[in-house]
C-alpha positions as CSV (number, residue, x, y, z in Angstrom):
1,M,7.1,-18.7,-46.0
2,S,5.7,-15.2,-45.6
3,F,2.0,-15.0,-44.6
4,F,1.6,-11.7,-46.5
5,P,3.1,-10.8,-49.8
6,K,6.4,-8.8,-49.7
7,I,6.0,-5.0,-49.6
8,S,5.6,-3.6,-53.1
9,F,7.0,-0.3,-54.4
10,Q,6.6,1.8,-57.5
11,F,9.1,0.4,-60.1
12,E,11.5,3.4,-59.9
13,V,11.6,3.2,-56.1
14,E,12.2,-0.5,-56.2
15,E,15.1,0.1,-58.6
16,Y,16.5,2.7,-56.3
17,L,16.3,0.5,-53.2
18,T,17.9,-2.5,-55.0
19,K,20.9,-0.3,-55.8
20,V,21.1,0.9,-52.1
21,F,21.0,-2.7,-50.7
22,R,23.5,-4.0,-53.4
23,N,26.0,-1.1,-53.0
24,N,29.7,-2.0,-53.6
25,E,30.7,-1.6,-49.9
26,L,28.0,-3.9,-48.8
27,I,28.7,-6.5,-51.5
28,T,32.4,-6.5,-50.7
29,A,31.8,-7.0,-47.0
30,L,28.9,-9.6,-47.2
31,G,29.1,-11.1,-50.6
32,T,26.3,-10.9,-53.2
33,Q,24.3,-13.8,-51.9
34,E,24.1,-12.6,-48.3
35,A,23.4,-9.0,-49.3
36,E,20.5,-10.2,-51.5
37,S,19.2,-12.5,-48.8
38,K,19.1,-9.7,-46.2
39,Y,17.4,-7.4,-48.6
40,Q,14.6,-9.9,-49.5
41,S,14.2,-10.7,-45.8
42,L,13.8,-7.0,-45.1
43,L,11.1,-6.7,-47.8
44,S,9.2,-9.6,-46.3
45,H,9.4,-8.4,-42.7
46,L,8.2,-4.9,-43.6
47,S,4.8,-6.2,-44.8
48,H,4.3,-7.9,-41.4
49,P,3.7,-6.2,-38.0
50,P,6.5,-6.2,-35.4
51,G,6.5,-9.3,-33.1
52,F,5.8,-7.3,-30.0
53,T,3.6,-4.4,-28.8
54,T,5.6,-1.9,-26.9
55,V,4.1,0.4,-24.4
56,R,5.9,3.1,-22.4
57,V,4.9,3.6,-18.8
58,N,4.3,7.1,-17.6
59,T,6.6,6.7,-14.6
60,R,5.6,10.2,-13.3
61,L,2.2,8.7,-12.3
62,A,2.8,5.0,-11.6
63,S,5.5,2.4,-11.2
64,V,6.3,-0.1,-14.0
65,K,5.4,-3.0,-11.7
66,H,2.0,-1.6,-10.9
67,V,1.2,-0.9,-14.5
68,K,2.5,-4.3,-15.5
69,K,0.0,-6.0,-13.1
70,L,-2.9,-3.9,-14.4
71,L,-1.9,-4.6,-18.0
72,F,-1.6,-8.3,-17.5
73,E,-5.2,-8.4,-16.0
74,E,-6.5,-6.3,-19.0
75,I,-4.9,-8.6,-21.5
76,Q,-6.3,-11.7,-19.8
77,K,-9.7,-10.1,-20.0
78,Q,-9.4,-9.2,-23.7
79,F,-7.9,-12.6,-24.6
80,K,-10.4,-14.5,-22.6
81,G,-7.9,-16.1,-20.2
82,L,-5.2,-16.8,-22.7
83,C,-1.9,-16.4,-20.8
84,V,0.3,-14.0,-22.7
85,P,3.2,-12.5,-20.6
86,V,3.9,-8.9,-20.1
87,L,7.7,-8.4,-20.1
88,E,9.9,-5.8,-18.6
89,H,13.0,-4.7,-20.7
90,P,16.3,-5.0,-18.8
91,K,17.8,-1.9,-20.6
92,L,14.7,0.2,-21.1
93,Q,13.2,0.2,-17.7
94,D,10.2,2.3,-18.6
95,I,8.7,0.0,-21.2
96,L,6.6,-3.2,-21.2
97,L,6.6,-5.7,-24.1
98,I,3.6,-7.9,-25.1
99,P,4.4,-10.7,-27.6
100,V,2.1,-10.7,-30.6
101,I,0.5,-14.1,-31.4
102,G,0.3,-14.8,-35.1
103,P,-0.1,-15.1,-37.9
104,R,-3.0,-17.5,-37.1
105,R,-3.5,-19.6,-40.2
106,D,-6.5,-21.6,-39.2
107,L,-9.2,-18.9,-39.1
108,K,-12.4,-19.7,-41.0
109,K,-13.5,-17.0,-43.4
110,H,-17.1,-15.8,-43.4
111,A,-19.3,-15.1,-46.5
112,S,-20.0,-11.5,-45.3
113,E,-17.0,-9.3,-46.1
114,V,-15.8,-5.9,-45.0
115,I,-13.1,-4.0,-46.9
116,V,-11.0,-1.4,-45.1
117,G,-8.4,1.1,-46.3
118,A,-4.7,0.2,-46.1
119,H,-4.0,2.4,-43.1
120,C,-7.0,1.1,-41.1
121,G,-5.8,-2.4,-42.0
122,Y,-2.3,-1.8,-40.7
123,A,-3.8,-0.6,-37.4
124,V,-6.0,-3.8,-37.2
125,L,-2.8,-5.9,-37.6
126,R,-1.4,-4.1,-34.5
127,G,-4.4,-4.6,-32.3
128,A,-7.0,-2.0,-33.2
129,H,-10.7,-2.6,-33.9
130,V,-12.2,-1.2,-37.1
131,Y,-13.7,2.3,-36.9
132,V,-16.3,3.6,-39.3
133,P,-14.0,6.1,-41.2
134,G,-11.8,3.2,-42.2
135,I,-14.6,1.1,-43.8
136,I,-14.7,1.3,-47.6
137,S,-17.1,-1.5,-48.6
138,T,-19.3,-4.2,-47.0
139,S,-21.3,-7.1,-48.3
140,R,-24.8,-6.1,-49.6
141,F,-27.0,-7.3,-46.7
142,M,-24.7,-6.8,-43.7
143,K,-26.6,-6.2,-40.4
144,A,-25.4,-5.2,-36.9
145,G,-24.4,-8.3,-35.0
146,D,-23.2,-10.2,-38.2
147,Q,-20.0,-12.2,-38.1
148,V,-17.8,-10.8,-40.9
149,S,-14.4,-11.3,-42.4
150,V,-12.3,-8.1,-42.7
151,Y,-9.9,-7.5,-45.6
152,S,-7.5,-4.7,-46.4
153,D,-7.5,-3.0,-49.8
154,I,-3.8,-2.5,-50.0
155,E,-3.7,-0.9,-53.4
156,G,-6.5,1.6,-52.7
157,K,-8.7,0.4,-55.7
158,C,-12.0,-0.4,-53.9
159,K,-14.8,2.2,-54.4
160,R,-16.5,3.6,-51.3
161,G,-19.8,1.8,-50.7
162,A,-19.2,-1.0,-53.2
163,K,-21.2,-4.2,-52.5
164,E,-18.4,-6.5,-53.5
165,F,-14.7,-6.2,-54.4
166,E,-12.6,-8.6,-56.5
167,G,-9.3,-6.6,-56.4
168,V,-6.2,-7.4,-54.4
169,K,-7.3,-7.8,-50.7
170,V,-5.5,-9.2,-47.7
171,F,-7.3,-11.1,-45.0
172,L,-7.0,-9.4,-41.5
173,G,-9.3,-11.6,-39.5
174,N,-12.9,-11.9,-38.3
175,G,-15.1,-9.6,-36.3
176,I,-18.7,-8.7,-35.4
177,S,-20.4,-5.7,-37.1
178,E,-21.6,-3.0,-34.7
179,L,-23.6,-1.4,-37.4
180,S,-25.6,-2.3,-40.5
181,R,-24.4,-1.5,-44.0
182,S,-27.1,1.2,-44.4
183,E,-26.0,2.9,-41.1
184,I,-22.3,2.9,-42.2
185,F,-23.0,4.4,-45.6
186,S,-26.1,6.6,-45.0
187,S,-25.5,10.3,-45.7
188,S,-26.5,11.2,-42.2
189,G,-25.0,8.1,-40.6
190,P,-22.2,7.9,-38.1
191,L,-18.8,9.1,-39.3
192,N,-17.0,7.9,-36.2
193,G,-17.3,5.2,-33.6
194,M,-16.5,1.5,-33.8
195,G,-17.7,-0.3,-37.0
196,I,-16.3,-3.8,-36.5
197,R,-15.2,-5.3,-33.2
198,M,-12.4,-7.7,-34.1
199,I,-12.8,-11.1,-32.3
200,E,-10.4,-13.3,-34.4
201,P,-7.6,-11.1,-35.8
202,V,-4.8,-12.8,-37.8
203,Y,-2.4,-11.2,-35.4
204,L,-3.5,-11.2,-31.8
205,S,-2.5,-7.9,-30.1
206,P,-4.2,-6.2,-27.2
207,S,-6.4,-3.2,-28.0
208,F,-5.4,0.0,-26.1
209,D,-8.7,1.9,-26.8
210,N,-9.2,3.7,-23.4
211,V,-6.8,1.3,-21.6
212,L,-4.9,3.2,-18.8
213,P,-4.6,6.3,-21.0
214,S,-2.7,8.5,-18.6
215,H,-0.4,5.6,-17.6
216,L,0.6,4.2,-21.0
217,F,1.9,5.5,-24.3
218,L,1.9,3.2,-27.3
219,Q,5.4,3.6,-28.9
220,N,7.7,1.6,-31.1
221,L,10.7,0.2,-29.3
222,P,13.4,2.3,-31.2
223,S,11.4,5.5,-30.6
224,V,11.8,4.9,-26.9
225,V,15.5,4.2,-27.3
226,V,16.0,7.7,-28.9
227,S,15.0,9.6,-25.8
228,H,17.2,7.5,-23.6
229,V,20.1,8.1,-26.0
230,L,19.6,11.9,-25.8
231,N,19.6,11.5,-22.0
232,P,18.0,14.8,-21.0
233,Q,18.8,16.0,-17.4
234,P,16.5,17.8,-15.0
235,G,16.8,21.6,-15.4
236,E,18.1,21.5,-19.0
237,R,16.5,23.3,-22.0
238,I,15.7,20.7,-24.7
239,L,14.4,21.2,-28.2
240,D,12.4,18.6,-30.0
241,M,12.4,20.0,-33.6
242,C,9.8,17.9,-35.3
243,A,7.8,16.7,-32.4
244,A,4.3,15.5,-33.4
245,P,2.5,13.6,-32.1
246,G,4.5,14.0,-28.9
247,G,5.6,10.5,-27.9
248,K,9.3,11.4,-27.7
249,T,8.5,14.9,-26.3
250,T,6.5,13.5,-23.4
251,H,9.2,10.8,-22.9
252,L,11.9,13.5,-22.7
253,A,9.9,15.5,-20.1
254,T,9.4,12.3,-18.1
255,L,13.1,11.4,-18.1
256,M,13.8,15.0,-16.8
257,H,11.3,14.4,-14.0
258,D,9.3,17.3,-15.5
259,Q,12.0,19.7,-14.4
260,G,13.5,22.1,-17.0
261,E,12.0,23.0,-20.4
262,V,11.1,20.9,-23.4
263,I,10.3,23.1,-26.4
264,A,8.3,21.1,-29.0
265,M,7.8,22.3,-32.6
266,D,5.8,21.1,-35.5
267,K,4.6,23.1,-38.5
268,I,1.1,21.6,-38.6
269,A,-1.3,23.2,-36.2
270,N,-3.5,20.1,-35.6
271,K,-0.3,18.1,-34.7
272,V,0.8,20.7,-32.2
273,K,-2.7,20.5,-30.6
274,K,-2.1,16.7,-30.3
275,I,1.3,17.3,-28.5
276,K,-0.5,19.6,-26.0
277,Q,-3.2,17.1,-25.4
278,N,-0.7,14.3,-24.8
279,A,1.3,16.5,-22.4
280,E,-1.9,17.3,-20.5
281,L,-3.1,13.6,-20.4
282,L,0.3,12.5,-19.0
283,Q,0.3,15.4,-16.6
284,L,3.6,17.0,-17.8
285,N,4.1,20.7,-17.3
286,C,7.5,21.5,-18.6
287,I,6.5,21.1,-22.3
288,K,5.9,24.2,-24.4
289,A,4.6,23.4,-27.9
290,F,4.7,25.8,-30.9
291,C,3.4,25.6,-34.4
292,Y,6.6,26.6,-36.3
293,D,8.7,25.5,-39.2
294,G,12.0,24.1,-37.8
295,T,14.0,25.3,-40.8
296,K,13.2,28.9,-39.7
297,A,13.8,28.4,-36.0
298,L,17.1,30.3,-35.9
299,S,16.9,34.0,-35.1
300,V,19.6,36.0,-36.8
301,E,19.2,39.1,-34.6
302,K,18.6,39.5,-30.8
303,R,15.0,40.2,-30.1
304,E,13.9,42.8,-27.6
305,D,10.6,41.1,-26.6
306,E,10.3,38.4,-24.0
307,Q,8.7,35.9,-26.3
308,E,9.6,32.4,-25.2
309,G,8.8,30.7,-28.6
310,P,10.7,30.4,-31.8
311,P,12.7,31.7,-33.6
312,F,15.6,31.2,-31.0
313,L,19.0,32.7,-30.6
314,P,22.1,30.6,-31.5
315,E,23.4,28.3,-28.8
316,S,20.1,28.3,-26.9
317,F,19.7,24.6,-26.1
318,D,21.5,22.0,-24.0
319,R,20.3,19.1,-26.1
320,I,18.3,18.8,-29.4
321,L,16.4,15.9,-30.8
322,L,15.9,16.0,-34.6
323,D,13.6,13.1,-35.4
324,A,13.5,14.2,-39.0
325,P,10.7,14.0,-41.5
326,C,11.6,11.0,-43.7
327,S,10.4,8.6,-46.3
328,G,9.0,6.3,-43.6
329,M,10.0,3.1,-45.2
330,G,10.8,1.4,-41.9
331,Q,7.2,1.5,-40.7
332,R,5.5,-1.9,-40.2
333,P,3.3,-3.3,-41.4
334,N,3.3,-1.8,-44.9
335,M,2.4,-4.0,-47.9
336,A,2.3,-1.3,-50.7
337,Y,4.5,1.8,-50.4
338,S,2.9,4.4,-52.6
339,S,5.5,7.3,-52.7
340,T,7.3,8.2,-55.9
341,L,11.1,8.3,-56.3
342,K,10.8,12.1,-56.4
343,E,9.0,12.1,-53.0
344,V,11.5,9.6,-51.5
345,T,14.5,11.7,-52.6
346,S,12.9,15.0,-51.5
347,Y,13.7,14.4,-47.8
348,Q,17.5,14.5,-47.8
349,P,17.7,18.3,-48.6
350,L,15.0,19.1,-46.0
351,Q,16.8,17.0,-43.3
352,R,20.0,18.9,-44.0
353,K,18.3,22.3,-43.6
354,L,16.9,21.2,-40.3
355,F,20.2,19.7,-39.2
356,T,22.0,22.9,-40.0
357,V,19.6,24.9,-37.9
358,A,20.0,22.3,-35.1
359,V,23.8,22.6,-35.0
360,K,23.5,26.4,-34.7
361,L,20.9,26.3,-31.9
362,L,23.0,23.8,-29.9
363,K,25.2,25.1,-27.1
364,P,28.9,24.1,-27.2
365,G,29.2,20.9,-25.3
366,G,25.6,20.1,-26.1
367,V,24.2,16.8,-27.6
368,L,22.3,16.4,-30.9
369,V,20.5,13.2,-31.7
370,Y,19.4,12.6,-35.3
371,S,16.9,9.8,-36.0
372,T,14.6,8.6,-38.8
373,C,12.1,5.7,-39.3
374,T,13.4,4.8,-42.7
375,I,15.9,2.3,-44.2
376,T,17.6,4.3,-47.0
377,L,21.3,5.2,-46.9
378,S,20.7,8.8,-48.2
379,E,18.6,9.7,-45.1
380,N,20.7,7.9,-42.6
381,E,24.4,7.0,-43.0
382,E,24.9,9.5,-45.8
383,Q,23.6,12.2,-43.6
384,V,26.1,11.3,-40.9
385,A,29.0,11.4,-43.4
386,W,27.7,14.8,-44.7
387,A,27.3,16.2,-41.1
388,L,30.8,15.2,-40.0
389,K,32.3,16.8,-43.2
390,S,30.2,20.0,-43.0
391,F,30.4,20.7,-39.3
392,P,34.0,20.1,-37.9
393,C,32.6,21.0,-34.4
394,L,30.6,17.8,-34.3
395,Q,31.9,14.4,-33.1
396,L,30.0,11.1,-33.2
397,Q,29.3,9.7,-29.8
398,P,28.7,6.2,-28.4
399,Q,25.0,5.5,-27.7
400,E,23.5,4.2,-24.5
401,P,21.5,2.0,-24.6
402,H,22.8,0.4,-27.8
403,I,20.2,-2.2,-28.7
404,G,20.0,-2.0,-32.5
405,G,22.7,-3.1,-35.0
406,E,25.5,-1.0,-36.3
407,G,25.2,1.4,-39.3
408,M,25.0,0.1,-42.8
409,R,28.0,0.2,-45.2
410,G,27.7,2.3,-48.4
411,A,28.2,5.9,-47.2
412,G,32.0,5.8,-46.8
413,L,32.0,5.8,-43.0
414,S,34.7,3.8,-41.2
415,L,33.9,0.6,-39.3
416,D,34.5,2.5,-36.0
417,Q,32.0,5.2,-37.0
418,L,29.4,2.6,-38.1
419,K,29.7,0.9,-34.7
420,L,28.7,4.2,-33.0
421,L,25.4,4.3,-35.0
422,Q,22.2,2.3,-34.3
423,R,20.3,0.8,-37.2
424,F,17.2,-1.3,-36.3
425,D,16.9,-3.7,-39.1
426,P,13.9,-6.1,-39.3
427,S,15.9,-8.3,-41.7
428,A,18.0,-9.4,-38.7
429,V,15.0,-11.6,-37.6
430,T,15.4,-15.2,-38.7
431,W,11.9,-16.5,-38.1
432,Q,8.4,-15.1,-38.4
433,G,5.4,-15.6,-36.2
434,M,4.6,-17.0,-32.8
435,D,1.9,-19.3,-31.5
436,I,0.9,-19.7,-27.9
437,N,2.9,-23.0,-27.6
438,S,6.2,-21.6,-28.8
439,L,5.6,-18.5,-26.6
440,Q,5.2,-20.7,-23.5
441,D,8.3,-22.7,-24.4
442,S,10.4,-19.5,-24.9
443,R,12.9,-18.1,-22.3
444,E,12.3,-14.5,-21.3
445,D,15.9,-13.5,-22.4
446,D,15.2,-15.0,-25.9
447,L,11.9,-13.0,-26.2
448,I,13.6,-9.7,-25.2
449,S,16.4,-10.4,-27.7
450,L,13.7,-11.0,-30.4
451,A,11.9,-7.8,-29.4
452,N,15.1,-5.8,-29.9
453,K,15.2,-7.0,-33.6
454,D,11.6,-7.6,-34.6
455,C,10.6,-3.9,-34.6
456,I,10.2,-1.1,-37.1
457,G,13.2,0.0,-39.3
458,F,14.9,2.9,-37.5
459,F,18.1,4.8,-37.4
460,I,19.9,6.9,-34.6
461,A,23.1,8.9,-34.6
462,K,24.4,10.9,-31.6
463,F,26.7,13.9,-31.9
464,I,28.4,16.2,-29.4
465,K,29.3,19.8,-30.3
466,S,32.9,20.6,-29.3
467,T,33.4,23.6,-27.0
468,S,36.4,25.0,-28.9
469,K,35.5,27.8,-31.3
């Protein structure tokens, strides 16, 4: 039984998704019952956090073994001696995995309540404390030092500063208030800083607030796989087309041993600033970040100036990563997806514009990796079918490492083509939740296998551009 309700969608989006996951190809291959069962399992898993916290080690500054030791000591300190292992991944040798304990069903709820926004709530479920901007409402007489129960307003209906809330709320665990109600909501009060220190979260994950910041990067497992699949080499010129906040950008630079050039683009200035900050924090010098719209990154005429930024001439890059803007339905946890069908379907044309530019910017013999963090066919397998038809110069390539499942039926791709794709599908997980006893009884191999499945929904396709004109 699920601890949280299944993710909810607007009616028209739910109708759309139901058709996607009951498409004829899928029903023919799996049968109606299994297709339906997989879809319901997916909806249930999306509302829960992944079963593991994944951190990527900055191998430019420290060895994985050294960081593993430091991290194990930090987690023991945070969890007051509870022995939770830190696992190395056999195929992704720059990441560490920490199993998440939960959901914990025996927590006692307190009379004093704090309501937080949905996004703040999702962060709490993945190990964060509650910061003041995320707090929407508290009980009337809450003081600093009070024990409180924290709830998420998943539908966004609680009014800021309310003294009580009777709407739909999901219990996230218990904490201790760092501030009084009047300090949180006073007009001159703190707008930042910690509001509630979580001491009994429903899902027990370590907090990474100021923990080894230059040595670690919190990243979902499939997001780490993407950079390995692109496989950048020292001395190459790489383009990360939609790069913010820079997790994959910094990973690419690390894999290249900081030798060569990684051009990172994003069209939002604050996000570009974040890429630069992350590059500086991780001490990577080969990254050049630009605020630029990727759909306009192709220069049609040769420029006289020596400007190193976009737009770029055709065939300028050895490898390109297009981690495309998408509907984001694979993100976990998410209990109420608010986008309309119009918004969901708006991404496919944008992705195609970006993809077209990427193909033109890629050198013959170069590699293009396309990825999304969503679950739809239209943004994933349909885009692959379109790309192969539109660009005869592209060929699908095997991926290494191949940790996710194969692509989903429904876009007319052959079984051989589907096997070359990677789709990370949370519905592949057959059980939900882990307590300390089951964790201690589990073999490391079984935990790694579970971590490969119990992650966010994600999609990866790898192409090579033929050298023949």
